[in-house]
BALOBA-1460 file (C-alpha; in Angstrom, 3 decimals):
// residues 376
<rec num="1" residu="m" x="-27.771" y="59.323" z="54.720"/>
<rec num="2" residu="n" x="-31.672" y="61.117" z="55.559"/>
<rec num="3" residu="n" x="-34.268" y="60.474" z="54.954"/>
<rec num="4" residu="r" x="-34.242" y="62.014" z="51.952"/>
<rec num="5" residu="k" x="-34.198" y="61.174" z="48.060"/>
<rec num="6" residu="l" x="-31.121" y="60.608" z="46.600"/>
<rec num="7" residu="k" x="-30.464" y="62.455" z="44.175"/>
<rec num="8" residu="v" x="-28.358" y="61.031" z="40.851"/>
<rec num="9" residu="a" x="-27.051" y="61.820" z="37.596"/>
<rec num="10" residu="i" x="-26.368" y="60.144" z="34.421"/>
<rec num="11" residu="i" x="-22.909" y="60.753" z="32.537"/>
<rec num="12" residu="s" x="-23.569" y="59.436" z="28.976"/>
<rec num="13" residu="a" x="-26.945" y="58.937" z="27.659"/>
<rec num="14" residu="g" x="-27.043" y="56.142" z="25.341"/>
<rec num="15" residu="m" x="-28.062" y="52.160" z="25.463"/>
<rec num="16" residu="i" x="-26.751" y="50.630" z="28.530"/>
<rec num="17" residu="a" x="-28.152" y="54.011" z="30.321"/>
<rec num="18" residu="n" x="-31.963" y="54.648" z="28.636"/>
<rec num="19" residu="a" x="-32.432" y="50.214" z="29.108"/>
<rec num="20" residu="a" x="-31.009" y="49.530" z="31.504"/>
<rec num="21" residu="h" x="-29.622" y="52.149" z="34.950"/>
<rec num="22" residu="i" x="-32.978" y="54.553" z="34.346"/>
<rec num="23" residu="p" x="-35.461" y="52.183" z="34.054"/>
<rec num="24" residu="a" x="-33.933" y="50.244" z="37.490"/>
<rec num="25" residu="y" x="-33.536" y="54.039" z="39.468"/>
<rec num="26" residu="r" x="-36.892" y="54.608" z="38.036"/>
<rec num="27" residu="n" x="-37.897" y="51.578" z="40.104"/>
<rec num="28" residu="m" x="-36.965" y="53.113" z="43.457"/>
<rec num="29" residu="a" x="-39.189" y="56.401" z="42.635"/>
<rec num="30" residu="d" x="-39.601" y="56.542" z="46.399"/>
<rec num="31" residu="e" x="-35.638" y="56.639" z="46.826"/>
<rec num="32" residu="v" x="-34.339" y="58.297" z="44.096"/>
<rec num="33" residu="e" x="-35.015" y="60.650" z="42.286"/>
<rec num="34" residu="i" x="-33.081" y="61.676" z="38.632"/>
<rec num="35" residu="a" x="-31.785" y="65.246" z="38.648"/>
<rec num="36" residu="a" x="-29.946" y="65.396" z="35.473"/>
<rec num="37" residu="v" x="-28.615" y="63.708" z="32.455"/>
<rec num="38" residu="c" x="-25.054" y="64.425" z="30.481"/>
<rec num="39" residu="d" x="-24.058" y="63.806" z="27.110"/>
<rec num="40" residu="i" x="-21.376" y="65.053" z="24.640"/>
<rec num="41" residu="n" x="-23.850" y="64.904" z="21.917"/>
<rec num="42" residu="a" x="-26.105" y="67.528" z="23.522"/>
<rec num="43" residu="e" x="-29.501" y="65.675" z="20.969"/>
<rec num="44" residu="a" x="-28.641" y="62.263" z="22.608"/>
<rec num="45" residu="a" x="-29.123" y="64.212" z="26.255"/>
<rec num="46" residu="r" x="-32.093" y="66.018" z="25.352"/>
<rec num="47" residu="q" x="-34.088" y="62.875" z="24.034"/>
<rec num="48" residu="t" x="-32.697" y="59.976" z="26.814"/>
<rec num="49" residu="a" x="-34.350" y="64.015" z="29.162"/>
<rec num="50" residu="a" x="-37.858" y="63.676" z="27.275"/>
<rec num="51" residu="r" x="-37.231" y="60.100" z="27.211"/>
<rec num="52" residu="h" x="-37.180" y="59.867" z="30.936"/>
<rec num="53" residu="g" x="-38.765" y="63.417" z="32.534"/>
<rec num="54" residu="i" x="-35.275" y="64.452" z="34.070"/>
<rec num="55" residu="p" x="-35.498" y="67.874" z="34.395"/>
<rec num="56" residu="g" x="-31.257" y="68.752" z="33.800"/>
<rec num="57" residu="v" x="-29.308" y="68.456" z="30.367"/>
<rec num="58" residu="y" x="-25.798" y="69.027" z="30.162"/>
<rec num="59" residu="e" x="-23.049" y="68.104" z="28.253"/>
<rec num="60" residu="d" x="-20.516" y="68.726" z="29.945"/>
<rec num="61" residu="a" x="-19.983" y="66.544" z="33.031"/>
<rec num="62" residu="e" x="-17.658" y="68.690" z="35.312"/>
<rec num="63" residu="e" x="-20.619" y="71.029" z="34.682"/>
<rec num="64" residu="m" x="-23.232" y="69.092" z="35.066"/>
<rec num="65" residu="l" x="-21.987" y="67.652" z="38.934"/>
<rec num="66" residu="s" x="-20.909" y="71.560" z="40.397"/>
<rec num="67" residu="r" x="-23.947" y="72.774" z="39.345"/>
<rec num="68" residu="e" x="-26.395" y="69.780" z="40.480"/>
<rec num="69" residu="r" x="-24.216" y="68.258" z="43.316"/>
<rec num="70" residu="p" x="-25.657" y="64.547" z="42.951"/>
<rec num="71" residu="d" x="-25.344" y="62.059" z="45.676"/>
<rec num="72" residu="l" x="-24.933" y="59.057" z="43.114"/>
<rec num="73" residu="v" x="-23.690" y="58.682" z="39.910"/>
<rec num="74" residu="s" x="-24.228" y="56.197" z="36.975"/>
<rec num="75" residu="v" x="-21.446" y="56.719" z="34.272"/>
<rec num="76" residu="c" x="-22.428" y="54.632" z="30.959"/>
<rec num="77" residu="t" x="-19.778" y="55.964" z="28.901"/>
<rec num="78" residu="s" x="-17.367" y="54.410" z="26.255"/>
<rec num="79" residu="n" x="-15.309" y="51.938" z="28.103"/>
<rec num="80" residu="a" x="-12.183" y="54.363" z="27.654"/>
<rec num="81" residu="a" x="-13.682" y="57.410" z="29.893"/>
<rec num="82" residu="h" x="-15.174" y="55.057" z="33.094"/>
<rec num="83" residu="l" x="-12.294" y="55.796" z="35.430"/>
<rec num="84" residu="p" x="-12.018" y="59.350" z="34.573"/>
<rec num="85" residu="m" x="-15.344" y="59.966" z="34.954"/>
<rec num="86" residu="a" x="-16.121" y="57.901" z="37.766"/>
<rec num="87" residu="k" x="-13.068" y="60.095" z="39.143"/>
<rec num="88" residu="l" x="-14.391" y="63.237" z="38.431"/>
<rec num="89" residu="a" x="-17.685" y="62.363" z="40.634"/>
<rec num="90" residu="l" x="-16.152" y="60.998" z="43.616"/>
<rec num="91" residu="e" x="-13.551" y="64.220" z="43.568"/>
<rec num="92" residu="h" x="-17.228" y="66.328" z="42.953"/>
<rec num="93" residu="g" x="-18.425" y="63.999" z="46.373"/>
<rec num="94" residu="a" x="-20.955" y="62.038" z="44.665"/>
<rec num="95" residu="n" x="-20.559" y="57.798" z="45.365"/>
<rec num="96" residu="v" x="-20.585" y="56.060" z="41.901"/>
<rec num="97" residu="i" x="-21.481" y="53.274" z="39.770"/>
<rec num="98" residu="c" x="-19.514" y="52.741" z="36.997"/>
<rec num="99" residu="e" x="-20.514" y="50.489" z="33.695"/>
<rec num="100" residu="k" x="-17.977" y="47.472" z="33.501"/>
<rec num="101" residu="p" x="-15.488" y="47.366" z="32.714"/>
<rec num="102" residu="l" x="-14.342" y="50.002" z="35.252"/>
<rec num="103" residu="g" x="-11.019" y="49.459" z="33.551"/>
<rec num="104" residu="t" x="-8.571" y="47.467" z="31.572"/>
<rec num="105" residu="s" x="-5.540" y="48.896" z="33.912"/>
<rec num="106" residu="y" x="-5.297" y="47.727" z="37.084"/>
<rec num="107" residu="l" x="-3.082" y="51.076" z="38.310"/>
<rec num="108" residu="d" x="-5.259" y="53.046" z="37.010"/>
<rec num="109" residu="a" x="-8.288" y="50.958" z="38.482"/>
<rec num="110" residu="r" x="-6.767" y="50.937" z="41.976"/>
<rec num="111" residu="e" x="-5.904" y="55.125" z="41.511"/>
<rec num="112" residu="a" x="-9.478" y="55.204" z="41.477"/>
<rec num="113" residu="y" x="-10.698" y="53.482" z="45.110"/>
<rec num="114" residu="d" x="-7.853" y="55.619" z="46.933"/>
<rec num="115" residu="v" x="-9.957" y="58.650" z="45.367"/>
<rec num="116" residu="a" x="-12.811" y="57.231" z="46.333"/>
<rec num="117" residu="g" x="-11.806" y="56.280" z="49.440"/>
<rec num="118" residu="r" x="-9.881" y="59.613" z="50.110"/>
<rec num="119" residu="m" x="-13.949" y="61.164" z="49.442"/>
<rec num="120" residu="d" x="-15.499" y="59.127" z="51.872"/>
<rec num="121" residu="k" x="-17.743" y="57.846" z="48.605"/>
<rec num="122" residu="i" x="-18.357" y="54.737" z="47.462"/>
<rec num="123" residu="l" x="-17.087" y="53.016" z="44.024"/>
<rec num="124" residu="v" x="-19.134" y="50.528" z="42.363"/>
<rec num="125" residu="a" x="-18.291" y="48.417" z="39.050"/>
<rec num="126" residu="c" x="-21.897" y="47.470" z="37.500"/>
<rec num="127" residu="q" x="-20.807" y="43.611" z="37.284"/>
<rec num="128" residu="s" x="-24.721" y="42.684" z="36.885"/>
<rec num="129" residu="a" x="-24.085" y="39.399" z="36.460"/>
<rec num="130" residu="r" x="-23.769" y="38.121" z="40.032"/>
<rec num="131" residu="f" x="-27.687" y="38.815" z="40.788"/>
<rec num="132" residu="t" x="-29.013" y="36.182" z="38.481"/>
<rec num="133" residu="p" x="-30.409" y="33.363" z="40.559"/>
<rec num="134" residu="e" x="-27.842" y="30.802" z="39.576"/>
<rec num="135" residu="h" x="-24.753" y="33.125" z="40.059"/>
<rec num="136" residu="l" x="-26.457" y="34.261" z="44.034"/>
<rec num="137" residu="d" x="-27.503" y="29.762" z="44.426"/>
<rec num="138" residu="a" x="-24.187" y="28.651" z="43.250"/>
<rec num="139" residu="h" x="-22.379" y="31.935" z="45.250"/>
<rec num="140" residu="q" x="-24.101" y="30.388" z="48.967"/>
<rec num="141" residu="l" x="-23.442" y="26.823" z="47.965"/>
<rec num="142" residu="a" x="-19.785" y="27.487" z="47.737"/>
<rec num="143" residu="r" x="-19.460" y="29.502" z="51.050"/>
<rec num="144" residu="e" x="-21.607" y="26.746" z="52.728"/>
<rec num="145" residu="g" x="-19.038" y="24.188" z="51.404"/>
<rec num="146" residu="a" x="-20.879" y="22.307" z="48.922"/>
<rec num="147" residu="l" x="-17.912" y="22.376" z="46.325"/>
<rec num="148" residu="g" x="-15.738" y="21.347" z="48.731"/>
<rec num="149" residu="d" x="-12.324" y="23.639" z="48.247"/>
<rec num="150" residu="v" x="-12.753" y="24.639" z="44.729"/>
<rec num="151" residu="y" x="-9.248" y="24.230" z="42.300"/>
<rec num="152" residu="f" x="-11.208" y="25.178" z="38.563"/>
<rec num="153" residu="a" x="-13.178" y="26.503" z="37.048"/>
<rec num="154" residu="e" x="-14.141" y="27.525" z="33.115"/>
<rec num="155" residu="i" x="-16.524" y="30.279" z="31.750"/>
<rec num="156" residu="s" x="-18.194" y="30.200" z="28.181"/>
<rec num="157" residu="r" x="-19.751" y="33.315" z="26.995"/>
<rec num="158" residu="v" x="-19.983" y="32.978" z="22.911"/>
<rec num="159" residu="r" x="-22.332" y="34.431" z="20.538"/>
<rec num="160" residu="r" x="-22.068" y="32.556" z="17.261"/>
<rec num="161" residu="r" x="-23.045" y="35.799" z="15.760"/>
<rec num="162" residu="g" x="-23.701" y="39.171" z="17.851"/>
<rec num="163" residu="v" x="-20.833" y="41.600" z="17.592"/>
<rec num="164" residu="p" x="-22.883" y="44.926" z="18.237"/>
<rec num="165" residu="t" x="-22.997" y="48.221" z="15.685"/>
<rec num="166" residu="w" x="-23.628" y="51.330" z="17.304"/>
<rec num="167" residu="g" x="-21.057" y="52.729" z="19.685"/>
<rec num="168" residu="n" x="-17.324" y="52.578" z="19.181"/>
<rec num="169" residu="f" x="-17.285" y="49.111" z="20.238"/>
<rec num="170" residu="h" x="-14.621" y="48.339" z="17.183"/>
<rec num="171" residu="r" x="-12.406" y="51.244" z="18.245"/>
<rec num="172" residu="k" x="-9.926" y="50.586" z="20.521"/>
<rec num="173" residu="d" x="-9.060" y="54.484" z="21.694"/>
<rec num="174" residu="i" x="-12.737" y="54.910" z="22.993"/>
<rec num="175" residu="n" x="-13.564" y="50.543" z="24.074"/>
<rec num="176" residu="l" x="-10.064" y="49.724" z="25.053"/>
<rec num="177" residu="g" x="-11.028" y="46.624" z="24.511"/>
<rec num="178" residu="g" x="-13.723" y="44.405" z="22.559"/>
<rec num="179" residu="a" x="-15.765" y="40.771" z="23.261"/>
<rec num="180" residu="f" x="-13.497" y="40.281" z="26.724"/>
<rec num="181" residu="c" x="-14.154" y="43.403" z="28.228"/>
<rec num="182" residu="d" x="-17.581" y="43.559" z="27.137"/>
<rec num="183" residu="i" x="-19.205" y="40.267" z="27.694"/>
<rec num="184" residu="g" x="-16.758" y="38.181" z="29.330"/>
<rec num="185" residu="v" x="-16.484" y="40.651" z="31.786"/>
<rec num="186" residu="h" x="-19.370" y="39.426" z="33.331"/>
<rec num="187" residu="v" x="-18.743" y="36.137" z="34.017"/>
<rec num="188" residu="l" x="-15.222" y="36.602" z="34.421"/>
<rec num="189" residu="d" x="-16.358" y="38.276" z="37.569"/>
<rec num="190" residu="a" x="-19.233" y="36.373" z="38.467"/>
<rec num="191" residu="a" x="-17.037" y="32.907" z="38.506"/>
<rec num="192" residu="l" x="-14.177" y="34.679" z="40.817"/>
<rec num="193" residu="w" x="-16.771" y="36.283" z="43.326"/>
<rec num="194" residu="i" x="-18.560" y="31.624" z="43.314"/>
<rec num="195" residu="m" x="-14.359" y="30.761" z="44.222"/>
<rec num="196" residu="g" x="-14.171" y="32.951" z="46.359"/>
<rec num="197" residu="n" x="-12.388" y="35.920" z="44.922"/>
<rec num="198" residu="p" x="-8.660" y="34.131" z="44.796"/>
<rec num="199" residu="r" x="-6.081" y="36.360" z="43.872"/>
<rec num="200" residu="m" x="-4.356" y="36.420" z="39.908"/>
<rec num="201" residu="a" x="-0.981" y="35.158" z="39.862"/>
<rec num="202" residu="s" x="-1.099" y="35.323" z="35.628"/>
<rec num="203" residu="v" x="-2.652" y="34.881" z="32.840"/>
<rec num="204" residu="t" x="-2.438" y="33.884" z="28.833"/>
<rec num="205" residu="g" x="-4.269" y="34.600" z="26.481"/>
<rec num="206" residu="v" x="-5.023" y="34.672" z="22.908"/>
<rec num="207" residu="s" x="-7.489" y="37.193" z="21.360"/>
<rec num="208" residu="g" x="-8.441" y="37.648" z="17.496"/>
<rec num="209" residu="n" x="-11.075" y="39.434" z="15.134"/>
<rec num="210" residu="r" x="-10.912" y="37.144" z="11.836"/>
<rec num="211" residu="l" x="-14.304" y="37.113" z="11.326"/>
<rec num="212" residu="t" x="-15.353" y="41.037" z="11.292"/>
<rec num="213" residu="r" x="-12.299" y="41.839" z="9.021"/>
<rec num="214" residu="k" x="-14.051" y="39.604" z="6.603"/>
<rec num="215" residu="g" x="-17.287" y="41.603" z="7.260"/>
<rec num="216" residu="e" x="-19.373" y="38.974" z="7.367"/>
<rec num="217" residu="c" x="-22.663" y="38.134" z="8.828"/>
<rec num="218" residu="l" x="-21.783" y="39.661" z="11.928"/>
<rec num="219" residu="v" x="-25.331" y="40.457" z="13.662"/>
<rec num="220" residu="t" x="-28.462" y="38.857" z="13.159"/>
<rec num="221" residu="s" x="-30.592" y="41.133" z="15.679"/>
<rec num="222" residu="l" x="-30.056" y="43.417" z="18.397"/>
<rec num="223" residu="a" x="-30.973" y="41.725" z="20.853"/>
<rec num="224" residu="e" x="-27.808" y="39.357" z="19.648"/>
<rec num="225" residu="a" x="-25.527" y="41.410" z="20.194"/>
<rec num="226" residu="g" x="-26.467" y="43.149" z="23.563"/>
<rec num="227" residu="a" x="-29.647" y="45.898" z="23.146"/>
<rec num="228" residu="p" x="-33.517" y="43.723" z="23.622"/>
<rec num="229" residu="l" x="-34.471" y="47.282" z="23.837"/>
<rec num="230" residu="g" x="-32.722" y="48.823" z="20.920"/>
<rec num="231" residu="r" x="-29.308" y="50.841" z="19.870"/>
<rec num="232" residu="f" x="-30.628" y="54.501" z="22.070"/>
<rec num="233" residu="g" x="-28.275" y="56.269" z="19.389"/>
<rec num="234" residu="a" x="-27.552" y="55.937" z="15.282"/>
<rec num="235" residu="k" x="-26.054" y="52.836" z="13.963"/>
<rec num="236" residu="c" x="-22.577" y="52.754" z="13.973"/>
<rec num="237" residu="a" x="-21.184" y="52.293" z="10.636"/>
<rec num="238" residu="y" x="-17.475" y="51.293" z="9.734"/>
<rec num="239" residu="a" x="-15.812" y="49.472" z="7.080"/>
<rec num="240" residu="p" x="-14.352" y="45.701" z="8.126"/>
<rec num="241" residu="d" x="-10.817" y="46.970" z="8.313"/>
<rec num="242" residu="e" x="-11.584" y="49.087" z="10.626"/>
<rec num="243" residu="f" x="-12.502" y="46.836" z="13.376"/>
<rec num="244" residu="e" x="-9.798" y="46.967" z="15.816"/>
<rec num="245" residu="t" x="-11.262" y="45.522" z="18.924"/>
<rec num="246" residu="e" x="-11.059" y="41.613" z="19.377"/>
<rec num="247" residu="e" x="-14.399" y="39.381" z="18.672"/>
<rec num="248" residu="f" x="-13.061" y="36.457" z="20.278"/>
<rec num="249" residu="a" x="-10.480" y="35.834" z="23.098"/>
<rec num="250" residu="a" x="-9.100" y="32.672" z="25.180"/>
<rec num="251" residu="g" x="-7.049" y="32.158" z="27.355"/>
<rec num="252" residu="s" x="-6.097" y="30.832" z="30.908"/>
<rec num="253" residu="v" x="-5.966" y="32.412" z="34.501"/>
<rec num="254" residu="r" x="-3.963" y="30.978" z="36.873"/>
<rec num="255" residu="f" x="-4.621" y="31.768" z="40.340"/>
<rec num="256" residu="e" x="-2.289" y="32.305" z="44.019"/>
<rec num="257" residu="n" x="-3.744" y="29.198" z="45.456"/>
<rec num="258" residu="g" x="-3.311" y="27.390" z="42.656"/>
<rec num="259" residu="a" x="-6.505" y="27.255" z="41.118"/>
<rec num="260" residu="m" x="-7.171" y="27.704" z="37.049"/>
<rec num="261" residu="l" x="-9.903" y="29.189" z="35.228"/>
<rec num="262" residu="n" x="-10.115" y="28.784" z="31.579"/>
<rec num="263" residu="f" x="-12.154" y="31.043" z="29.548"/>
<rec num="264" residu="k" x="-13.622" y="31.560" z="26.150"/>
<rec num="265" residu="v" x="-15.599" y="34.607" z="24.672"/>
<rec num="266" residu="a" x="-16.755" y="35.265" z="21.180"/>
<rec num="267" residu="w" x="-19.186" y="38.261" z="19.626"/>
<rec num="268" residu="a" x="-18.456" y="36.150" z="17.055"/>
<rec num="269" residu="l" x="-16.633" y="32.569" z="16.453"/>
<rec num="270" residu="n" x="-17.846" y="29.480" z="14.343"/>
<rec num="271" residu="l" x="-19.592" y="27.468" z="17.321"/>
<rec num="272" residu="p" x="-23.060" y="27.770" z="18.798"/>
<rec num="273" residu="n" x="-24.242" y="30.185" z="21.674"/>
<rec num="274" residu="s" x="-23.502" y="29.795" z="24.631"/>
<rec num="275" residu="a" x="-23.404" y="31.014" z="28.079"/>
<rec num="276" residu="s" x="-21.640" y="28.455" z="30.558"/>
<rec num="277" residu="m" x="-19.810" y="27.369" z="34.224"/>
<rec num="278" residu="s" x="-18.702" y="24.884" z="35.551"/>
<rec num="279" residu="i" x="-17.295" y="25.709" z="39.180"/>
<rec num="280" residu="v" x="-14.700" y="22.543" z="40.798"/>
<rec num="281" residu="g" x="-14.401" y="21.426" z="43.795"/>
<rec num="282" residu="d" x="-12.661" y="18.809" z="45.767"/>
<rec num="283" residu="r" x="-16.402" y="17.455" z="47.373"/>
<rec num="284" residu="a" x="-18.233" y="18.518" z="43.866"/>
<rec num="285" residu="g" x="-18.398" y="19.832" z="40.638"/>
<rec num="286" residu="l" x="-21.607" y="23.009" z="39.603"/>
<rec num="287" residu="l" x="-22.855" y="23.310" z="35.717"/>
<rec num="288" residu="l" x="-24.494" y="26.500" z="35.205"/>
<rec num="289" residu="p" x="-26.462" y="27.761" z="34.322"/>
<rec num="290" residu="e" x="-28.145" y="23.696" z="34.647"/>
<rec num="291" residu="f" x="-27.699" y="23.609" z="38.392"/>
<rec num="292" residu="k" x="-26.045" y="20.964" z="37.969"/>
<rec num="293" residu="l" x="-23.638" y="19.437" z="40.899"/>
<rec num="294" residu="i" x="-21.950" y="16.788" z="39.816"/>
<rec num="295" residu="a" x="-20.405" y="14.705" z="42.998"/>
<rec num="296" residu="t" x="-20.779" y="11.377" z="45.151"/>
<rec num="297" residu="m" x="-22.847" y="9.527" z="47.313"/>
<rec num="298" residu="g" x="-20.625" y="6.618" z="49.138"/>
<rec num="299" residu="k" x="-19.701" y="3.866" z="46.460"/>
<rec num="300" residu="y" x="-21.550" y="6.062" z="43.648"/>
<rec num="301" residu="q" x="-21.412" y="8.468" z="41.450"/>
<rec num="302" residu="a" x="-24.793" y="11.209" z="41.697"/>
<rec num="303" residu="d" x="-25.641" y="14.138" z="39.424"/>
<rec num="304" residu="v" x="-27.666" y="16.095" z="41.444"/>
<rec num="305" residu="e" x="-30.197" y="19.219" z="40.630"/>
<rec num="306" residu="p" x="-30.529" y="20.761" z="43.443"/>
<rec num="307" residu="r" x="-34.700" y="22.060" z="44.129"/>
<rec num="308" residu="r" x="-34.288" y="26.147" z="44.304"/>
<rec num="309" residu="f" x="-36.460" y="28.547" z="45.689"/>
<rec num="310" residu="n" x="-35.870" y="32.046" z="44.120"/>
<rec num="311" residu="e" x="-35.777" y="31.368" z="40.553"/>
<rec num="312" residu="e" x="-38.956" y="33.294" z="39.656"/>
<rec num="313" residu="r" x="-37.166" y="36.574" z="41.738"/>
<rec num="314" residu="a" x="-37.914" y="40.067" z="41.345"/>
<rec num="315" residu="y" x="-37.323" y="41.478" z="37.809"/>
<rec num="316" residu="r" x="-36.692" y="38.620" z="35.911"/>
<rec num="317" residu="d" x="-38.642" y="39.682" z="33.671"/>
<rec num="318" residu="k" x="-37.188" y="43.053" z="33.315"/>
<rec num="319" residu="p" x="-34.262" y="43.445" z="30.307"/>
<rec num="320" residu="f" x="-31.285" y="44.126" z="32.268"/>
<rec num="321" residu="s" x="-32.945" y="42.733" z="35.680"/>
<rec num="322" residu="g" x="-29.223" y="42.509" z="37.864"/>
<rec num="323" residu="h" x="-28.815" y="46.288" z="36.639"/>
<rec num="324" residu="w" x="-32.139" y="46.875" z="39.225"/>
<rec num="325" residu="h" x="-31.097" y="44.517" z="41.710"/>
<rec num="326" residu="l" x="-27.551" y="46.165" z="41.759"/>
<rec num="327" residu="v" x="-28.954" y="50.001" z="41.994"/>
<rec num="328" residu="e" x="-31.658" y="48.551" z="44.440"/>
<rec num="329" residu="n" x="-28.351" y="47.303" z="46.579"/>
<rec num="330" residu="v" x="-26.559" y="49.918" z="46.211"/>
<rec num="331" residu="v" x="-29.326" y="52.106" z="47.177"/>
<rec num="332" residu="n" x="-29.937" y="50.235" z="50.702"/>
<rec num="333" residu="h" x="-26.319" y="50.330" z="51.281"/>
<rec num="334" residu="l" x="-26.348" y="54.232" z="51.114"/>
<rec num="335" residu="r" x="-29.125" y="53.984" z="53.608"/>
<rec num="336" residu="g" x="-27.215" y="51.918" z="55.912"/>
<rec num="337" residu="r" x="-30.066" y="48.963" z="55.427"/>
<rec num="338" residu="e" x="-26.866" y="46.232" z="53.292"/>
<rec num="339" residu="e" x="-23.702" y="45.424" z="52.247"/>
<rec num="340" residu="l" x="-22.373" y="46.141" z="49.335"/>
<rec num="341" residu="v" x="-22.757" y="42.837" z="47.399"/>
<rec num="342" residu="i" x="-19.572" y="43.993" z="45.190"/>
<rec num="343" residu="q" x="-16.045" y="44.471" z="46.857"/>
<rec num="344" residu="p" x="-13.481" y="47.206" z="45.567"/>
<rec num="345" residu="e" x="-10.842" y="44.061" z="46.392"/>
<rec num="346" residu="e" x="-13.851" y="42.424" z="44.038"/>
<rec num="347" residu="t" x="-13.194" y="44.660" z="40.885"/>
<rec num="348" residu="l" x="-9.552" y="45.507" z="41.650"/>
<rec num="349" residu="n" x="-8.857" y="41.105" z="40.993"/>
<rec num="350" residu="v" x="-11.274" y="41.350" z="37.744"/>
<rec num="351" residu="t" x="-9.441" y="44.545" z="36.333"/>
<rec num="352" residu="a" x="-5.898" y="42.578" z="36.774"/>
<rec num="353" residu="v" x="-7.153" y="39.853" z="34.217"/>
<rec num="354" residu="i" x="-8.373" y="41.830" z="32.616"/>
<rec num="355" residu="d" x="-4.955" y="43.738" z="32.270"/>
<rec num="356" residu="a" x="-2.931" y="40.935" z="32.460"/>
<rec num="357" residu="f" x="-4.987" y="39.269" z="29.117"/>
<rec num="358" residu="y" x="-4.472" y="42.019" z="27.031"/>
<rec num="359" residu="r" x="-0.247" y="42.378" z="27.960"/>
<rec num="360" residu="s" x="-0.262" y="38.354" z="27.552"/>
<rec num="361" residu="a" x="-2.365" y="38.277" z="24.097"/>
<rec num="362" residu="e" x="0.240" y="41.458" z="22.777"/>
<rec num="363" residu="l" x="3.041" y="39.820" z="23.752"/>
<rec num="364" residu="k" x="2.016" y="36.188" z="23.391"/>
<rec num="365" residu="r" x="3.046" y="35.213" z="26.873"/>
<rec num="366" residu="e" x="1.650" y="34.510" z="30.021"/>
<rec num="367" residu="v" x="2.475" y="38.049" z="32.012"/>
<rec num="368" residu="a" x="2.028" y="37.445" z="36.013"/>
<rec num="369" residu="f" x="1.089" y="39.290" z="38.859"/>
<rec num="370" residu="k" x="3.778" y="41.034" z="39.535"/>
<rec num="371" residu="e" x="3.656" y="42.793" z="35.723"/>
<rec num="372" residu="i" x="0.714" y="45.174" z="36.500"/>
<rec num="373" residu="e" x="1.244" y="46.050" z="39.537"/>
<rec num="374" residu="a" x="3.777" y="48.826" z="39.517"/>
<rec num="375" residu="r" x="3.783" y="51.727" z="36.639"/>
<rec num="376" residu="p" x="6.782" y="50.637" z="34.262"/>
């Protein structure tokens, strides 16, 4: 692309658009300009435009894309609209950053990447957790061979009580899933990236929503429910028995190379809050976020805490700082300055795990990749 500013459009004007995507673009004001925002809730679009000084306001995404012809679109809708809106933007000639999860269907995600290839555009899933200093350093360590052959991982992302109370997180038809595809997908993606993106072979999983249906103390603060800057929208009122998505998910992923990953994810669980990851190889194991290596030195066991030099990485004090790094990477890629950190085959692998997990939880059995790679 030439040196003119990239024209950006935002689809959906909810919390993640206002708190993450728009601030990330405004941080790159010398490189991009936000031309328009769209939301089926016209008032939400108007308020967002007024808040951030965005000139174009629309209710219809196709109208916005046709009139504005943006270079780059952020899809910030509820989950069920991610892939349809991403494909619509691609077909109108835009590059796309799509909020996570890209989808819960492996085949639908693959079709979206086919559209991106046909249009010669990029489609980037917003897996912003990769950009934490701990995950960046862990990825580098693994690539350099410090862990050896990685054969096991374990991830935990638990909120003792932190169920979102805005939007439609409780509705399966709009959100597709609950905690696993909301907060679990971030640690899943980061772990697979650090492991070297081994191809998923099968998944077995369980899910439930026992506590949400009781309605007991489901959120103690907006920050604990994932909205540190507030909702940017009306509080979502629903009866406990209307809650359809999972508050809790657990299971195991087997990979074609013989490795395994165990996971535990929750919006509400009678355990302490946790956000941890263990990556285990035949030379060393790595504990995150402590960044501690569990290894041996000669005949001795050794716990090593390496001195790290990027802990004060730019934007770390910003809410949703990963989005700032992701947007920066995408813009630099479009300018020809960087390779994309998040590659299509990596997102497809993550989506395959998500797809197989939800099928496994429903069918109460292990689901293999071959079951999701072809239409019935």
